[in-house]
N, C-alpha and C positions, 0 to 999 in steps of 0.2 A: 381649238386647245393642241398642245404640243404633246406628244406621245410622250410619256414619264419615260425619264433614264432609268434602265435597269441595275439592281444593285449587283455591286461584284458578285460572282458567283465561281465554279470550278469548270472550266474549260477541258476537255476531252477530244484530244487528236488520234486517230489511226492513221497509219501510214503503211505503205507495202513498198518496196524498193525505193524508199527514199522519197514516195509523193502520199502527199496525203490523200486519205480515198473517202474519209468521213470526219464529222466532227461535232459535237454537240456542248449545252452549256446548261448548268444547274445550277440552282441558288445553294439548295442544301449539299452539304459535307455528303450525308448520309446516302443521296441518292445519286450523287456523283460516284462513290465508292461503289455502289453495286453496279450502276452500267461500266465503272471501269471491269470490274469483274466479269460482267457478262460480254464486254467486247473482247476481252482475252480470250473468251470461248468462241465467240462469232468471228473476230478477226486475224486469230492467232495461226491460222493455220494457211494464211496468204504469204506468199513469197518474200522473204526480207521482212515481217511484220515488225513494227514497235507502236506502241500505244503509249500516250503521255497524258497526265493528268494534273494540271496547272492551277495555282489560284490565281485567279486574274488580277485581285488586289494586291498582292505583294509579287507576284512574277514567280513565285516559288513551285518548284516540280514539286508534287504531293507524292505522286508514283508515277512509274514506268514499267512496262513489259517489254521483252524482257529485261532482267535487271542489268545486265551489261550493258555499257555505251556503245554504239557501235563506231 
């Protein structure tokens, strides 16, 4: 039996100095938003941090930290 195709979700990536260091995927928006906030605290102190939350289905960026675009 073939594996089921996952439903579109929210994709979260943390970068340091322009390179991805960790990523994750959550189906529920509330869970992804909680993880986003946690990642800001956990990875925000890295050199040149950037954390981005994207909706996989639309490709729309839902949130980013810091707010300024590099």
